FINU-985940 format. One record per residue (C-alpha): residue in three letters; x, y, z. Coordinates in steps of 0.05 Angstrom, whole numbers, padded with zeros to 5 digits, always signed. Example, Ala and Ser with C-alpha at 12.3 -4.5 7.8 and 13.67 -1.06 7.14 Angstrom:
<pts>
ala+00246-00090+00156/ser+00273-00021+00143/
</pts>
This chain:
<pts>
unk+02567+02003+01734/unk+02572+01965+01668/unk+02618+01995+01616/unk+02559+02003+01570/unk+02493+01995+01610/unk+02450+02004+01548/unk+02486+01948+01512/unk+02478+01905+01575/unk+02403+01920+01575/unk+02394+01900+01502/unk+02436+01837+01514/unk+02381+01813+01561/unk+02340+01796+01500/unk+02386+01735+01491/unk+02379+01712+01563/unk+02331+01654+01577/unk+02296+01655+01624/unk+02298+01728+01642/unk+02280+01739+01715/unk+02239+01802+01721/unk+02208+01834+01782/unk+02140+01865+01772/unk+02118+01918+01823/unk+02048+01944+01833/unk+02009+01985+01884/unk+01936+01994+01867/unk+01880+02042+01885/unk+01868+02008+01951/unk+01938+02030+01972/unk+01949+01969+02017/unk+02023+01963+02001/unk+02070+01942+01945/unk+02060+01876+01909/unk+02125+01845+01884/unk+02127+01785+01836/unk+02190+01751+01813/unk+02175+01721+01746/unk+02215+01679+01697/unk+02199+01701+01626/unk+02218+01669+01560/unk+02202+01697+01492/unk+02160+01759+01477/unk+02095+01776+01444/unk+02052+01714+01428/unk+02111+01669+01445/unk+02114+01695+01518/unk+02119+01641+01571/unk+02117+01658+01645/unk+02130+01623+01711/unk+02116+01657+01777/unk+02175+01644+01823/unk+02157+01686+01884/unk+02105+01735+01906/unk+02094+01779+01966/unk+02059+01841+01989/unk+02098+01891+02031/unk+02045+01931+02069/unk+02050+02005+02078/unk+02058+02026+02150/unk+01993+02057+02174/unk+02019+02129+02175/unk+02048+02121+02105/unk+01984+02090+02079/unk+01946+02151+02105/unk+01992+02196+02066/unk+01985+02153+02003/unk+01909+02156+02008/unk+01916+02232+02012/unk+01958+02237+01948/unk+01900+02266+01908/unk+01900+02328+01952/unk+01975+02331+01965/unk+02013+02396+01955/unk+02078+02400+01917/unk+02123+02388+01978/unk+02084+02327+02000/unk+02080+02300+01929/unk+02155+02308+01920/unk+02172+02274+01987/unk+02125+02215+01973/unk+02152+02206+01903/unk+02220+02190+01932/unk+02195+02156+01995/unk+02152+02108+01954/unk+02212+02095+01909/unk+02246+02068+01971/unk+02184+02027+01988/unk+02181+01997+01919/unk+02255+01982+01921/unk+02249+01947+01988/unk+02192+01904+01961/unk+02234+01886+01900/unk+02293+01868+01943/unk+02249+01823+01986/unk+02240+01776+01926/unk+02308+01790+01893/unk+02354+01774+01952/unk+02329+01703+01964/unk+02338+01689+01889/unk+02408+01717+01891/unk+02426+01674+01951/unk+02405+01614+01910/unk+02453+01636+01856/unk+02398+01660+01809/unk+02410+01726+01773/unk+02353+01776+01769/unk+02355+01820+01707/unk+02302+01874+01705/unk+02247+01910+01744/unk+02180+01934+01717/unk+02145+01983+01764/unk+02075+02011+01755/unk+02084+02059+01814/unk+02028+02087+01858/unk+01975+02129+01824/unk+01973+02199+01853/unk+01920+02227+01805/unk+01886+02199+01744/unk+01843+02242+01699/unk+01810+02201+01644/unk+01795+02234+01577/unk+01735+02279+01580/unk+01737+02283+01656/unk+01804+02319+01657/unk+01804+02395+01668/unk+01839+02406+01602/unk+01792+02361+01564/unk+01847+02309+01552/unk+01873+02253+01594/unk+01927+02262+01647/unk+01958+02213+01696/unk+02012+02215+01749/unk+02045+02155+01782/unk+02096+02165+01838/unk+02151+02120+01865/unk+02215+02147+01834/unk+02245+02092+01789/unk+02315+02120+01795/unk+02312+02103+01869/unk+02291+02032+01852/unk+02349+02026+01803/unk+02398+02055+01854/unk+02378+02007+01910/unk+02370+01944+01868/unk+02426+01955+01819/unk+02379+01935+01762/unk+02350+01970+01702/unk+02279+01993+01714/unk+02221+02003+01666/unk+02168+02048+01698/unk+02113+02099+01685/unk+02077+02056+01634/unk+02013+02096+01630/unk+02042+02162+01607/unk+02058+02142+01535/unk+01988+02117+01522/unk+01958+02181+01551/unk+02005+02222+01506/unk+01975+02184+01447/unk+01905+02205+01467/unk+01888+02143+01509/unk+01862+02133+01579/unk+01928+02104+01602/unk+01887+02046+01630/unk+01874+01990+01631/unk+01943+01964+01614/unk+01936+01891+01637/unk+01893+01868+01577/unk+01952+01852+01532/unk+01981+01808+01587/unk+01913+01775+01599/unk+01911+01756+01526/unk+01983+01731+01525/unk+01976+01688+01587/unk+01903+01667+01594/unk+01870+01661+01526/unk+01841+01592+01507/unk+01827+01575+01435/unk+01754+01571+01418/unk+01729+01601+01483/unk+01712+01671+01506/unk+01742+01684+01574/unk+01731+01747+01615/unk+01786+01765+01664/unk+01757+01807+01721/unk+01804+01842+01769/unk+01774+01864+01835/unk+01823+01915+01863/unk+01800+01983+01886/unk+01766+01987+01818/unk+01735+01930+01779/unk+01763+01922+01709/unk+01752+01868+01657/unk+01787+01840+01596/unk+01746+01799+01546/unk+01790+01749+01510/unk+01778+01716+01444/unk+01824+01678+01396/unk+01852+01741+01363/unk+01886+01800+01396/unk+01846+01847+01351/unk+01781+01825+01385/unk+01804+01838+01457/unk+01763+01889+01494/unk+01777+01917+01563/unk+01752+01973+01607/unk+01738+01993+01679/unk+01670+01970+01702/unk+01664+02014+01764/unk+01683+02007+01838/unk+01704+01943+01872/unk+01739+01944+01940/unk+01748+02020+01943/unk+01681+02040+01972/unk+01677+01976+02014/unk+01744+01992+02046/unk+01723+02064+02059/unk+01661+02041+02097/unk+01700+01992+02140/unk+01753+02044+02156/unk+01702+02096+02175/unk+01661+02046+02215/unk+01721+02020+02255/unk+01760+02085+02262/unk+01814+02056+02216/unk+01825+01997+02262/unk+01807+01951+02204/unk+01824+01966+02132/unk+01776+01920+02095/unk+01718+01871+02103/unk+01755+01806+02115/unk+01721+01750+02074/unk+01660+01795+02068/unk+01638+01777+02139/unk+01612+01846+02157/unk+01572+01852+02092/unk+01543+01783+02104/unk+01514+01807+02170/unk+01477+01865+02138/unk+01414+01872+02096/unk+01416+01896+02024/unk+01377+01960+02010/unk+01350+01945+01940/unk+01328+02017+01929/unk+01399+02043+01940/unk+01428+01990+01895/unk+01381+02014+01840/unk+01399+02086+01854/unk+01474+02072+01850/unk+01465+02033+01785/unk+01444+02099+01754/unk+01514+02128+01763/unk+01535+02159+01696/unk+01602+02123+01693/unk+01567+02055+01687/unk+01529+02076+01625/unk+01588+02110+01591/unk+01614+02069+01532/unk+01685+02041+01532/unk+01741+02058+01528/unk+01736+02085+01598/unk+01774+02084+01664/unk+01761+02111+01733/unk+01791+02116+01802/unk+01790+02146+01871/unk+01767+02213+01846/unk+01700+02182+01826/unk+01689+02123+01874/unk+01732+02140+01935/unk+01715+02171+02001/unk+01676+02228+01968/unk+01629+02176+01938/unk+01620+02141+02006/unk+01615+02200+02053/unk+01541+02219+02039/unk+01522+02145+02043/unk+01554+02138+02111/unk+01513+02197+02134/unk+01449+02165+02108/unk+01465+02098+02141/unk+01492+02122+02207/unk+01484+02064+02256/unk+01469+02017+02198/unk+01539+02008+02171/unk+01530+01933+02161/unk+01470+01946+02117/unk+01509+01998+02077/unk+01567+01949+02068/unk+01519+01894+02046/unk+01486+01942+01997/unk+01552+01967+01967/unk+01578+01896+01960/unk+01515+01877+01922/unk+01522+01940+01881/unk+01592+01920+01859/unk+01566+01852+01837/unk+01507+01883+01800/unk+01552+01936+01768/unk+01599+01883+01741/unk+01541+01843+01712/unk+01509+01906+01683/unk+01574+01928+01650/unk+01585+01861+01618/unk+01514+01856+01591/unk+01514+01929+01569/unk+01582+01932+01535/unk+01601+01861+01515/unk+01564+01829+01457/unk+01599+01760+01458/unk+01573+01703+01500/unk+01623+01695+01557/unk+01641+01622+01571/unk+01678+01635+01637/unk+01696+01691+01684/unk+01765+01688+01718/unk+01771+01732+01780/unk+01835+01761+01809/unk+01852+01816+01858/unk+01836+01824+01932/unk+01762+01819+01920/unk+01768+01745+01904/unk+01776+01734+01980/unk+01710+01768+01995/unk+01661+01711+01998/unk+01600+01756+01999/unk+01623+01793+01937/unk+01640+01728+01900/unk+01571+01701+01919/unk+01539+01764+01890/unk+01578+01756+01826/unk+01557+01684+01819/unk+01484+01704+01828/unk+01484+01764+01782/unk+01524+01729+01726/unk+01491+01661+01727/unk+01496+01616+01688/unk+01566+01640+01670/unk+01617+01602+01714/unk+01655+01649+01761/unk+01723+01621+01783/unk+01784+01648+01817/unk+01847+01655+01774/unk+01881+01605+01819/unk+01829+01551+01807/unk+01825+01565+01732/unk+01896+01580+01713/unk+01940+01563+01772/unk+01963+01634+01787/unk+01957+01669+01854/unk+01899+01719+01842/unk+01934+01771+01884/unk+01997+01767+01841/unk+01967+01778+01772/unk+01977+01853+01765/unk+02049+01851+01791/unk+02062+01795+01742/unk+02031+01838+01687/unk+02082+01894+01697/unk+02139+01844+01694/unk+02111+01820+01627/unk+02100+01892+01602/unk+02173+01908+01621/unk+02193+01849+01579/unk+02152+01875+01520/unk+02187+01943+01527/unk+02255+01908+01528/unk+02239+01878+01460/unk+02212+01944+01433/unk+02142+01917+01429/unk+02078+01957+01444/unk+02045+01945+01511/unk+01978+01980+01501/unk+01915+01959+01464/unk+01883+02020+01432/unk+01815+01986+01432/unk+01820+01984+01508/unk+01851+02052+01522/unk+01828+02095+01463/unk+01900+02113+01443/unk+01914+02133+01372/unk+01955+02070+01361/unk+02001+02018+01389/unk+02057+02047+01432/unk+02119+02021+01467/unk+02106+02037+01540/unk+02149+02059+01598/unk+02211+02099+01614/unk+02277+02062+01625/unk+02325+02078+01681/unk+02393+02045+01673/unk+02431+02021+01734/
</pts>
């Protein structure tokens, strides 16, 4: 242990580049994404280079437990909080140790954690937002020997915000282009978008609705959990779209609600899919085709309904970018707006973006800079995010 670990943490502001590990596990609960990022500067001067990225999948039994977090009792929640801390630490070490063997120091970890429950404002039982991420950061600090910034959402929620989305600031720092309006669409379990202009004050971001979450649930039910997702959208491509059901689903109240707004498994998880599976028994390919089209239509509907600017380009990241059927649907519903993967447009692995984002947010916290955008989350103001665990 350093003689003064707080002084050592603050001294990292003078290190260039800082090597920061970003850790993320999303609503699809596939595993832990770990990105090792070299960061220089902070705020508008931030410069980033992705050094290494990997996904450490959850073992099937653990993934089943993670997917059940929303209904977990206190004992299960407690056990998973520490167990997932170990999983996050192992993912971090998988990118840290090769760097250390090359003689490169790693300085800091930023961990989003795994969302156990997320109650947006207005939908929460108490009439205010509440959020809970698990994956004990003290365990990550203990096993990596590094300071950890974690639990980013809580401060925004305490300030009256949704606690999500938190990636928009990073989208603006890394992907804005002068004179153009770019929309950054992330297709994880949930679809969320950031609309970027020249000025930070004009950035808008919100959750659009479901992305992979209901698609994964159909595949898992259809295959008895033998397969976790629709690889490249092949199963959906073999089905027929039920236009009437697409129209019915587009009437979901979340889609019409004005931003700021966020959603999750409580709204579009297995409970959303279960009655549809019953209606389409024996026609699972048709249901998958229909839900895939619905995701594309919901994204287009949300952008037209809630974004007034003319979008010049849509950059897509997240696991959904690998789903050819979904990407085709987006191209059709958003035409003539160009739809491109983040890799093709900006040279970043589309699977890595959210893990990179939490490395950048940890860097902002290190410099005492806010990490939220109140226009996106609804918070009362700018807030420095995260809780710091010293090694």
